[in-house]
Each structure stands twice: as structure tokens, then as C-alpha cells.
C-alpha positions in Angstrom: 12.7 -22.0 13.4 14.6 -20.0 10.9 14.5 -16.3 10.6 11.8 -16.5 7.9 9.7 -18.6 9.8 10.0 -16.4 12.7 9.0 -13.6 10.8 6.0 -15.3 9.3 4.8 -16.4 12.7 5.1 -12.9 14.2 3.0 -11.7 11.0 0.3 -14.2 12.1 0.1 -13.0 15.5 1.4 -9.1 15.5 1.1 -7.2 18.9 1.6 -3.9 17.0 1.2 -2.9 13.3 2.8 0.0 11.3 0.4 0.7 8.5 2.5 2.2 5.5 0.2 3.8 3.1 0.8 5.5 -0.3 -1.3 6.4 -3.3 -1.5 6.3 -7.1 -3.4 8.8 -9.5 -4.5 12.3 -8.4 -7.5 13.9 -6.4 -8.6 16.3 -9.0 -12.0 15.7 -10.4 -11.2 17.3 -14.0 -8.7 15.8 -16.1 -5.9 13.6 -14.8 -6.3 10.0 -13.9 -9.6 8.1 -13.7 -9.0 6.5 -10.6 -7.5 7.5 -7.0 -5.9 4.6 -5.0 -4.6 3.9 -1.6 -2.6 1.0 -0.6 -1.9 -0.2 3.1 0.9 -2.4 3.8 0.8 -3.6 7.2 4.2 -4.5 9.0 4.3 -6.0 12.4 6.6 -4.0 15.0 8.1 -7.4 16.1 11.3 -8.0 14.2 10.8 -4.7 12.5 14.7 -4.5 11.8 15.0 -7.9 10.5 12.1 -7.3 8.3 13.9 -4.1 6.8 17.0 -6.3 6.6 15.0 -8.6 4.2 14.2 -5.6 2.1 17.8 -4.4 2.2 19.1 -7.9 1.3 16.5 -7.9 -1.6 17.8 -4.5 -2.8 21.5 -5.7 -2.6 20.4 -8.8 -4.9 18.7 -6.3 -7.3 21.8 -4.2 -7.5 24.2 -7.2 -8.2 21.7 -8.2 -11.1 20.8 -4.7 -12.3 23.5 -2.3 -11.0 20.4 -0.4 -9.1 21.8 1.2 -5.8 20.4 0.7 -2.3 19.7 4.7 -2.1 17.8 4.7 -5.5 14.0 5.3 -5.1 12.1 2.3 -6.7 8.5 3.2 -7.4 5.9 2.3 -10.0 6.2 5.3 -12.0 9.9 5.0 -12.5 9.6 1.3 -13.0 6.8 1.6 -15.7 8.8 4.3 -17.8 12.3 3.8 -16.7 12.1 7.4 -15.0 13.6 9.0 -11.8 16.5 7.1 -10.2 16.3 4.4 -12.6 16.7 6.0 -15.7 20.2 5.9 -15.6 20.1 2.1 -16.0 18.5 1.7 -19.4 16.6 -1.6 -17.9 14.1 -3.0 -20.4 10.7 -4.0 -19.6 11.5 -7.3 -18.6 13.8 -6.4 -16.3 11.9 -3.9 -14.6 8.9 -6.3 -14.2 11.5 -8.5 -12.7 12.3 -5.9 -10.0 8.5 -5.3 -9.4 7.8 -8.9 -9.0 10.6 -9.5 -6.4 9.4 -6.6 -4.5 5.9 -8.1 -4.3 7.2 -11.8 -3.6 9.5 -10.3 -0.7 6.4 -8.2 0.9 4.8 -11.5 1.7 7.6 -12.1 4.1 7.8 -8.5 5.5 4.0 -7.9 5.9 1.2 -9.0 7.9 -1.3 -8.1 5.6 -2.1 -5.7 2.3 -5.1 -4.0 1.1 -6.2 -1.2 -1.2 -9.0 1.4 -1.9 -9.7 2.1 -5.5 -12.0 5.4 -6.1 -13.4 5.4 -9.6 -13.9 9.0 -10.1 -15.5 8.5 -13.5 -18.4 6.9 -11.6 -18.8 9.5 -8.7 -22.3 11.3 -8.8 -21.1 14.2 -7.1 -18.0 16.5 -6.7 -16.4 15.3 -3.9 -12.8 14.6 -2.7 -11.4 11.3 -3.6 -8.5 11.3 -1.3 -10.9 11.9 1.6 -13.2 9.1 0.7 -10.4 6.8 0.2 -8.6 7.7 3.4 -12.3 7.2 5.2 -12.4 3.7 3.8 -8.8 2.9 4.7 -9.2 3.8 8.4 -12.6 2.2 8.6 -10.8 -1.0 7.3 -7.9 -0.4 9.9 -10.5 0.1 12.6 -12.2 -3.1 12.3 -8.9 -5.1 12.1 -7.6 -3.4 15.3 -11.0 -3.6 17.0 -11.3 -7.3 16.4 -7.8 -8.0 17.2 -6.8 -5.8 19.9 -3.7 -4.8 18.3 -2.6 -1.1 18.1 -1.9 0.4 14.9 0.1 3.6 13.7 0.0 4.9 10.6 2.9 6.2 8.3 2.1 8.0 4.9 4.1 9.3 2.2 4.5 13.1 2.6 2.2 15.4 0.8 -1.3 16.0 2.3 -0.1 15.8 6.2 -2.4 18.3 7.6 -5.3 16.9 5.8 -4.5 13.3 7.0 -3.7 14.2 10.4 -7.1 16.3 10.8 -9.0 13.0 9.4 -7.3 10.8 11.5 -7.9 12.7 14.7 -11.5 13.0 13.8 -12.0 9.5 12.9 -10.1 8.1 16.2 -13.0 9.9 18.3 -15.9 9.9 16.1 -17.0 7.4 13.1 -19.6 4.9 12.2 -19.7 1.4 11.7 -21.7 -0.7 8.9 -24.9 -0.3 11.1 -24.7 3.4 11.2 -23.7 3.3 15.0 -21.3 5.8 16.5 -17.9 4.4 17.4 -14.3 5.2 18.2 -11.0 3.8 16.8 -9.3 3.3 20.5 -6.4 1.4 18.9 -5.3 4.1 16.5 -2.2 5.4 18.5 -0.4 8.6 18.0 -0.7 11.3 15.1 -0.1 10.0 11.4 3.5 10.1 10.8 5.1 11.5 7.4 7.8 10.1 5.5 9.6 11.0 2.4 9.2 7.8 0.0 12.7 7.9 -1.0 13.8 7.4 2.5 11.6 4.3 3.3 11.6 1.0 1.5 8.3 0.2 3.3 6.5 3.2 1.5 8.0 2.5 -1.7 6.4 -1.0 -1.0 2.7 0.7 -0.6 3.6 2.7 -3.8 4.0 -0.4 -5.8 1.1 -2.0 -4.2 -1.3 0.8 -4.9 -0.4 0.9 -8.7 -0.8 -2.9 -8.6 -4.3 -2.6 -7.4 -5.3 0.1 -9.8 -4.2 -2.5 -12.5 -6.2 -5.2 -10.9 -9.2 -3.0 -11.4 -8.1 -1.5 -14.6 -6.3 -3.9 -16.7 -3.9 -2.1 -19.0 -4.1 -2.4 -22.8 -1.5 -3.5 -25.4 2.0 -3.0 -24.3 1.1 -0.8 -21.2 1.1 -4.3 -19.1 4.7 -5.1 -19.9 5.8 -4.2 -16.5 2.9 -4.5 -14.5 -0.6 -5.9 -15.4 -3.7 -7.1 -13.6 -1.9 -10.2 -12.4 0.7 -8.6 -10.3 -1.4 -7.9 -7.3 -2.0 -11.8 -7.3 1.7 -12.2 -6.2 0.4 -11.1 -2.8 -1.2 -14.4 -2.3 -2.9 -14.6 1.1 -1.4 -11.5 2.3 -4.3 -9.7 0.4 -6.9 -9.2 3.1 -10.2 -10.3 1.6 -11.9 -9.5 4.7 -11.6 -5.8 3.9 -14.6 -6.2 1.2 -17.6 -8.0 0.9 -18.0 -7.7 -3.0 -14.3 -8.8 -3.8 -12.1 -11.6 -2.5 -8.8 -10.0 -3.5 -8.2 -7.4 -0.7 -9.5 -4.5 -2.7 -12.3 -2.1 -2.0 -13.7 -0.6 -4.9 -16.1 2.6 -4.8 -18.3 3.2 -6.1 -19.3 -0.3 -6.8 
């Protein structure tokens, strides 16, 4: 079996998974974005270095094609508007879209599954914290996956609300409720969540790209806004999008409120 085949086989039967999470949109209820989205990219611990090598090789090829350096951060906001580390290269919409697609297609090889939670703030009846709701739904899905498979999972997230996320994770690990309203635990959640700088992790950058792609799957862009990422980008994930996370959608996206 070649290296790609080995990585895919390990992704089908992981013994331990890293869950890389990042968001798009803001959690405020007045002004700002209309949605708040979290995306989770699951990466098997087996062959982790080989998976990182896949992303590094992808970045080298992007560098040869467009000049982008390995240390440059590639995130949705930079690709959409040619900002941040990408501003210096003067890339057109088609070139930045190619970089976006290249990441999504390589994600199929390095990940064992991807899903997202999209909170529609405009439909929320009460003034609540969209980020807390999104994290609760995300951890519910991780709990169900790990409980059914018996595979431990460790959470890695972009830095920012570290204390909040740690508190939610610790509480959820001990006390949460299933779909029947019964009190359950999440015994396969291991350690506290780990905070990483997105500019120092290709996997967090993948989660960022997935978060925006999920948002655009739910809220298609109008006019030229879809030149880099439109509602079709999420579909690049193919079978890696975990349909089981939602009973109302087949595309691996949890939408709340429905």
C-alpha cells in the first residue's frame, strides 16, 4: 500500500483523533456578522507527521506556483480579500480560489472527518451567547462519535477564548445530556483543550477555511463575493463531511436554529 493509501486506511479506523477547531464570524448579537460558525477537522494521531508532510508538500507546490512562503498564514479572510500575509503577492480571484480548493482537496487525505456548526444569530429568539451554543453542539457531536467508536479525542482550537472553552469542555466532560434528555458523560474526551496560534498550525488554518466554506454553504454569496469561495466549496470535502452530525442536513453541517 502506498503512503496515500496508508493514510486513508488509518483515517477509516483511527485509534486516537485530534479535533482541530476554528471559527468564522463574531459572537456579538448587535451588528457584526449574521452568523457564527465553528468547524472541526478530525485528524488521526496515527501517521500525524505524514499528514503534516502532506500539507507541507502542498504548501511547497503552492509556493512554486504563486510565491507564497511556507510560513505565510493562509486563512479565509486573507484569501477572500488578498489581505494579511497574502497581500504582497497580488493574487487574482482565480488564483486565490485555486489555493482554497487545493487545501480542501488535500484535507481529504489528512483528515478522518469534518463537520461544522452554523448559528444563525438573526433567528435566535433570545439574547444568548452564539459561541457557547456552537461549542455545545460541537462537543455533543464529538461525544457521540467518540462514545460510539471508543476512540479518544483531544481538542485543539485557535487561541482567543481559552478560559471559556476550557470551562465548557471540563463541564461537558462530566455532565451533559443526550437526545433523550438523559444525563451522560464524555469519557473519551482527554485532557483540557489545547490553544494554538493559527499562524503556527496548518491544521488550524484548514479548520478556518472549513468554517468559512460551511458558512457559505448555508449563506451563498451574491454577485462577485463568491469569486474565491461560494456555496460549492464545502462540497470539495466529499465523503469527509460527516453526514451523521445532523438529522436535517446530509452535508455535515449543523444549522441552528433550523
